[in-house]
Wavefront OBJ file of the C-alpha trace (Angstrom):
o trace
v 0.000 0.000 0.000
v 2.866 2.343 0.791
v 4.441 1.560 -2.561
v 1.144 2.160 -4.313
v 0.698 5.454 -2.453
v 4.221 6.529 -3.349
v 3.631 5.642 -6.985
v 0.365 7.563 -7.030
v 2.049 10.502 -5.369
v 4.813 10.453 -8.003
v 2.236 10.202 -10.783
v 0.203 13.015 -9.259
v 3.317 15.150 -8.739
v 4.889 14.438 -12.143
v 2.811 16.957 -14.116
v 3.403 19.581 -11.458
v 7.111 18.827 -11.519
v 7.253 19.172 -15.284
v 5.326 22.442 -15.109
v 7.633 23.687 -12.375
v 10.706 22.732 -14.408
v 9.311 24.458 -17.500
v 8.524 27.548 -15.441
v 12.056 27.549 -14.085
v 13.518 27.306 -17.588
v 11.249 30.113 -18.780
v 12.240 32.298 -15.858
v 15.908 31.537 -16.477
v 15.562 32.414 -20.164
v 13.726 35.615 -19.325
v 16.417 36.547 -16.825
v 19.107 35.822 -19.397
v 17.360 37.982 -21.974
v 16.925 40.731 -19.397
v 20.632 40.608 -18.514
v 21.548 40.651 -22.221
v 19.264 43.610 -22.864
v 20.612 45.389 -19.808
v 24.136 44.750 -20.996
v 23.359 46.150 -24.444
v 21.620 49.113 -22.851
v 24.630 49.725 -20.626
v 26.946 49.589 -23.610
v 24.782 51.982 -25.555
v 24.404 54.179 -22.492
v 28.117 54.189 -21.865
v 28.897 54.930 -25.494
v 26.425 57.782 -25.598
v 28.048 59.327 -22.528
v 31.656 58.662 -23.498
v 33.044 62.188 -23.138
v 35.760 61.707 -25.760
v 33.605 60.018 -28.399
v 34.145 61.942 -31.636
v 30.460 62.033 -32.499
v 29.666 63.321 -29.024
v 32.282 66.093 -29.363
v 31.061 67.109 -32.818
v 27.537 67.498 -31.443
v 28.746 70.439 -29.356
v 30.012 72.465 -32.338
v 27.690 71.461 -35.169
v 24.379 73.037 -36.087
v 21.202 71.738 -34.450
v 17.526 72.502 -34.008
v 17.965 73.158 -30.278
v 20.034 75.018 -27.709
v 21.580 73.104 -24.815
v 21.305 75.434 -21.845
v 21.913 74.825 -18.126
v 18.932 73.594 -16.151
v 18.600 76.933 -14.384
v 18.144 78.586 -17.802
v 15.661 76.080 -19.164
v 17.820 73.111 -20.122
v 17.267 71.582 -23.542
v 15.351 74.169 -25.603
v 13.937 73.104 -28.951
v 13.636 75.847 -31.554
v 10.009 76.184 -32.685
v 9.547 75.097 -36.288
v 7.118 76.526 -38.804
v 5.995 73.028 -39.762
v 7.128 69.465 -39.249
v 9.306 68.144 -42.079
v 9.601 64.384 -42.064
v 11.639 63.839 -45.235
v 14.541 66.079 -46.316
v 14.028 68.164 -49.424
v 17.415 67.254 -50.898
v 20.764 65.751 -49.954
v 23.768 67.958 -50.646
v 27.307 66.722 -51.281
v 30.582 67.974 -52.704
v 31.947 64.565 -53.729
v 34.335 64.233 -50.762
v 32.939 61.537 -48.447
v 34.430 62.701 -45.107
v 32.984 66.136 -45.796
v 29.716 64.843 -47.227
v 29.136 62.843 -44.030
v 29.173 66.105 -42.091
v 26.782 67.972 -44.398
v 23.229 67.799 -43.163
v 20.458 67.244 -45.741
v 18.409 70.228 -46.841
v 15.240 70.080 -44.754
v 14.316 73.785 -44.361
v 14.314 73.542 -40.566
v 15.149 76.518 -38.374
v 18.460 75.869 -36.609
v 20.426 77.633 -33.922
v 22.954 78.933 -36.444
v 20.099 80.559 -38.367
v 18.955 82.207 -35.149
v 22.500 83.418 -34.433
v 22.842 84.779 -37.968
v 19.636 86.764 -37.513
v 20.955 88.010 -34.183
v 24.204 89.057 -35.883
v 22.269 90.897 -38.599
v 20.112 92.701 -36.024
v 23.198 93.724 -34.031
v 24.812 95.137 -37.177
v 21.670 97.043 -38.153
v 21.275 98.566 -34.679
v 24.920 99.573 -34.226
v 25.550 100.921 -37.700
v 22.231 102.745 -37.912
v 23.170 104.534 -34.712
v 26.669 105.188 -36.104
v 25.271 106.673 -39.318
v 22.903 108.936 -37.410
v 25.695 110.191 -35.167
v 27.984 110.901 -38.106
v 25.225 112.832 -39.861
v 24.896 115.154 -36.894
v 28.613 115.716 -36.404
v 31.717 115.379 -38.555
v 33.847 114.372 -35.571
v 33.035 110.961 -34.029
v 32.225 111.088 -30.321
v 32.118 108.197 -27.914
v 34.197 105.041 -27.598
v 31.850 102.857 -29.609
v 31.572 105.390 -32.437
v 35.352 105.780 -32.598
v 35.830 102.000 -32.509
v 33.401 101.321 -35.349
v 34.643 104.195 -37.470
v 38.276 103.163 -37.031
v 37.403 99.661 -38.246
v 35.497 101.047 -41.233
v 38.426 103.287 -42.155
v 40.832 100.371 -41.760
v 38.846 98.181 -44.189
v 38.668 101.082 -46.659
v 42.326 102.166 -46.501
v 44.111 98.885 -45.780
v 41.904 96.328 -47.553
v 39.678 97.766 -50.285
v 41.893 100.439 -51.823
v 45.171 98.456 -51.973
v 43.448 95.359 -53.413
v 40.918 96.938 -55.778
v 42.323 100.405 -56.422
v 41.233 103.878 -55.331
v 38.945 104.351 -58.323
v 36.883 101.166 -57.894
v 37.218 100.529 -54.143
v 34.310 102.764 -53.115
v 31.868 100.686 -55.177
v 32.674 97.481 -53.313
v 33.295 98.966 -49.879
v 29.709 98.334 -48.618
v 29.988 94.666 -49.612
v 33.378 94.248 -47.943
v 32.203 95.998 -44.779
v 29.120 93.783 -44.620
v 31.222 90.658 -45.085
v 33.787 91.731 -42.496
v 31.376 92.745 -39.741
v 29.005 89.833 -40.318
v 31.818 87.282 -40.044
v 33.247 89.126 -37.040
v 29.889 89.254 -35.235
v 29.214 85.556 -35.868
v 32.696 84.709 -34.608
v 32.196 86.735 -31.447
v 28.782 85.191 -30.804
v 30.528 81.811 -30.920
v 32.487 82.803 -27.820
v 29.305 83.147 -25.780
v 28.543 80.122 -23.572
v 25.905 77.730 -24.920
v 25.585 79.657 -28.203
v 27.688 78.462 -31.134
v 29.613 79.871 -34.055
v 27.600 80.055 -37.266
v 30.872 80.414 -39.173
v 31.717 76.895 -38.032
v 29.182 75.505 -40.533
v 29.819 74.981 -44.231
v 26.350 76.304 -45.067
v 27.320 79.718 -43.661
v 30.853 79.970 -44.997
v 29.751 78.489 -48.320
v 27.001 81.101 -48.672
v 29.478 83.882 -47.887
v 31.999 82.513 -50.380
v 29.239 82.163 -53.001
v 28.287 85.810 -52.426
v 31.918 86.750 -53.023
v 32.033 84.584 -56.156
v 28.917 86.276 -57.560
v 30.356 89.709 -56.754
v 33.649 88.818 -58.433
v 32.092 87.503 -61.640
v 29.472 90.240 -61.998
v 32.009 92.948 -61.198
v 34.384 91.584 -63.810
v 31.670 91.311 -66.451
v 30.412 94.830 -65.661
v 33.930 96.231 -65.961
v 35.184 94.328 -69.010
v 32.045 93.009 -70.643
v 30.497 89.523 -70.410
v 32.642 87.976 -73.145
v 35.888 89.833 -72.580
v 35.882 89.003 -68.865
v 35.910 85.255 -69.504
v 38.411 85.598 -72.325
v 40.632 87.641 -70.023
v 41.017 84.595 -67.785
v 43.628 83.404 -70.288
v 46.738 85.612 -70.095
v 48.072 87.168 -73.279
v 50.772 84.939 -74.787
v 52.647 85.340 -78.062
v 52.321 81.775 -79.303
v 52.166 80.291 -82.771
v 48.573 79.615 -83.761
v 48.810 75.775 -83.705
v 50.299 75.791 -80.194
v 47.893 78.486 -78.996
v 44.968 76.496 -80.387
v 45.979 73.566 -78.156
v 47.184 75.399 -75.056
v 44.648 78.205 -74.614
v 41.599 75.968 -74.052
v 43.571 74.016 -71.478
v 44.685 77.204 -69.735
v 41.125 78.532 -69.827
v 39.851 75.372 -68.146
v 42.597 75.565 -65.500
v 41.834 79.231 -64.788
v 38.111 78.575 -64.403
v 38.812 75.665 -62.084
v 41.205 77.896 -60.166
v 38.496 80.537 -59.826
v 36.096 77.983 -58.354
v 38.722 76.399 -56.106
v 39.800 79.770 -54.696
v 36.291 80.505 -53.489
v 35.818 76.977 -52.168
v 39.019 77.324 -50.150
v 37.799 80.724 -48.972
v 34.817 78.969 -47.393
v 36.829 76.033 -46.041
v 39.514 78.238 -44.466
v 37.005 80.086 -42.299
v 35.096 76.869 -41.513
v 38.204 74.921 -40.482
v 39.646 77.657 -38.279
v 36.438 78.332 -36.375
v 35.396 74.692 -35.957
v 38.887 73.584 -34.925
v 39.117 76.277 -32.269
v 35.782 75.375 -30.720
v 36.585 71.653 -30.835
v 39.782 72.276 -28.882
v 37.797 74.201 -26.263
v 35.283 71.348 -26.006
v 38.034 68.739 -25.623
v 39.738 70.693 -22.841
v 36.469 71.084 -20.951
v 35.739 67.386 -21.475
v 38.735 66.523 -19.309
v 36.706 67.805 -16.341
v 33.906 65.348 -17.106
v 36.360 62.502 -17.705
v 38.092 63.145 -14.367
v 34.840 63.433 -12.385
v 35.025 59.743 -11.434
v 38.735 59.837 -10.591
v 38.381 61.308 -7.121
v 41.197 63.622 -6.088
v 42.456 63.917 -9.679
v 39.366 65.974 -10.491
v 40.571 68.792 -8.196
v 43.786 69.098 -10.198
v 42.269 68.662 -13.655
v 39.426 71.172 -13.201
v 41.472 74.348 -12.533
v 43.973 73.381 -15.242
v 41.159 72.883 -17.769
v 39.450 76.140 -16.800
v 42.692 78.116 -17.108
v 43.397 76.446 -20.456
v 39.937 77.346 -21.748
v 40.354 80.958 -20.618
v 43.717 81.231 -22.377
v 42.402 79.630 -25.575
v 39.289 81.817 -25.456
v 41.536 84.864 -25.546
v 43.296 83.322 -28.529
v 39.901 82.651 -30.135
v 39.041 86.323 -29.611
v 42.097 87.239 -31.676
v 41.234 84.568 -34.257
v 37.698 85.991 -34.557
v 39.094 89.332 -35.740
v 41.863 87.723 -37.807
v 39.549 85.425 -39.769
v 37.094 88.238 -40.460
v 39.989 90.335 -41.794
v 41.356 87.489 -43.920
v 37.943 86.753 -45.427
v 37.379 90.421 -46.292
v 40.933 90.847 -47.625
v 40.755 87.774 -49.869
v 37.329 88.874 -51.132
v 38.787 92.274 -52.004
v 41.775 90.633 -53.641
v 39.564 88.417 -55.821
v 37.448 91.420 -56.826
v 40.587 93.374 -57.706
v 41.858 90.503 -59.861
v 38.495 90.437 -61.691
v 38.271 94.149 -62.464
v 42.002 94.424 -63.200
v 42.924 91.156 -64.956
v 46.516 90.192 -65.636
l 1 2 3 4 5 6 7 8 9 10 11 12 13 14 15 16 17 18 19 20 21 22 23 24 25 26 27 28 29 30 31 32 33 34 35 36 37 38 39 40 41 42 43 44 45 46 47 48 49 50 51 52 53 54 55 56 57 58 59 60 61 62 63 64 65 66 67 68 69 70 71 72 73 74 75 76 77 78 79 80 81 82 83 84 85 86 87 88 89 90 91 92 93 94 95 96 97 98 99 100 101 102 103 104 105 106 107 108 109 110 111 112 113 114 115 116 117 118 119 120 121 122 123 124 125 126 127 128 129 130 131 132 133 134 135 136 137 138 139 140 141 142 143 144 145 146 147 148 149 150 151 152 153 154 155 156 157 158 159 160 161 162 163 164 165 166 167 168 169 170 171 172 173 174 175 176 177 178 179 180 181 182 183 184 185 186 187 188 189 190 191 192 193 194 195 196 197 198 199 200 201 202 203 204 205 206 207 208 209 210 211 212 213 214 215 216 217 218 219 220 221 222 223 224 225 226 227 228 229 230 231 232 233 234 235 236 237 238 239 240 241 242 243 244 245 246 247 248 249 250 251 252 253 254 255 256 257 258 259 260 261 262 263 264 265 266 267 268 269 270 271 272 273 274 275 276 277 278 279 280 281 282 283 284 285 286 287 288 289 290 291 292 293 294 295 296 297 298 299 300 301 302 303 304 305 306 307 308 309 310 311 312 313 314 315 316 317 318 319 320 321 322 323 324 325 326 327 328 329 330 331 332 333 334 335 336 337 338 339 340 341 342 343
């Protein structure tokens, strides 16, 4: 009877045992999947917060549809859009993959660099409208700001426009050169403000400025020499036999046209590279503070060194802001002078 009872008990408990075993396997599998998912999440989380990850560093200097502010100032602030755009209008590329990977598709969204460019334009309008009104009332400039602005205007006229273009033609292009100089300078200076950004650190901005210079150069040359003569003047005068000239001149013309395009492309890239590189260096130095936050006592040594380094480099960036604005205006004047006074 005991054996029969034990057998019945085993038979009665067998289904429950199988169900319990299956439940244990299911729980084990679920736990394994949870650990795997947690591990993947931790990896992704750690990668996203890796302070020296190149993509993470680029995010701090590239254009975006938001401003990252401190929590006390509102934190992450999305720029209001006119309408939601799901698909980009077009994808833009220059044929150089490392550069094409950094060019955002054309989606007509309002970005922080657009906002900063509008701010720069408003600042220029306010300051120079006030300057013009003051100069109308008095021939002698009064006030530090008036003297500062006028000295910069006179410098661009006497040291940039006239030497590069000539006294006779410089006055025609002086408004364009002044606009280029002060717009680039204002955008550069806005890039030194915390949590803002430098619009001149984007190819869209520097490319648009270089394209404006290219249009000014070509139209100025065609207005001065004529539409046909301007393009023919790209080939220097050479006393060559006709057979040799027939072969060489088309090649030289092609090289000169390519050189004209390349000069303006480099004009855009020079400003872009200098401004982006400077801000990347500042970001990397500040990132050392974040990287050392988990190192205990090391953080107290790294933090003041990083802050002092950022202050020193910010002063250098202040000089670079003026230097790059001057170089862009000077090269623009030089290209205009070469167009209206061909070799």
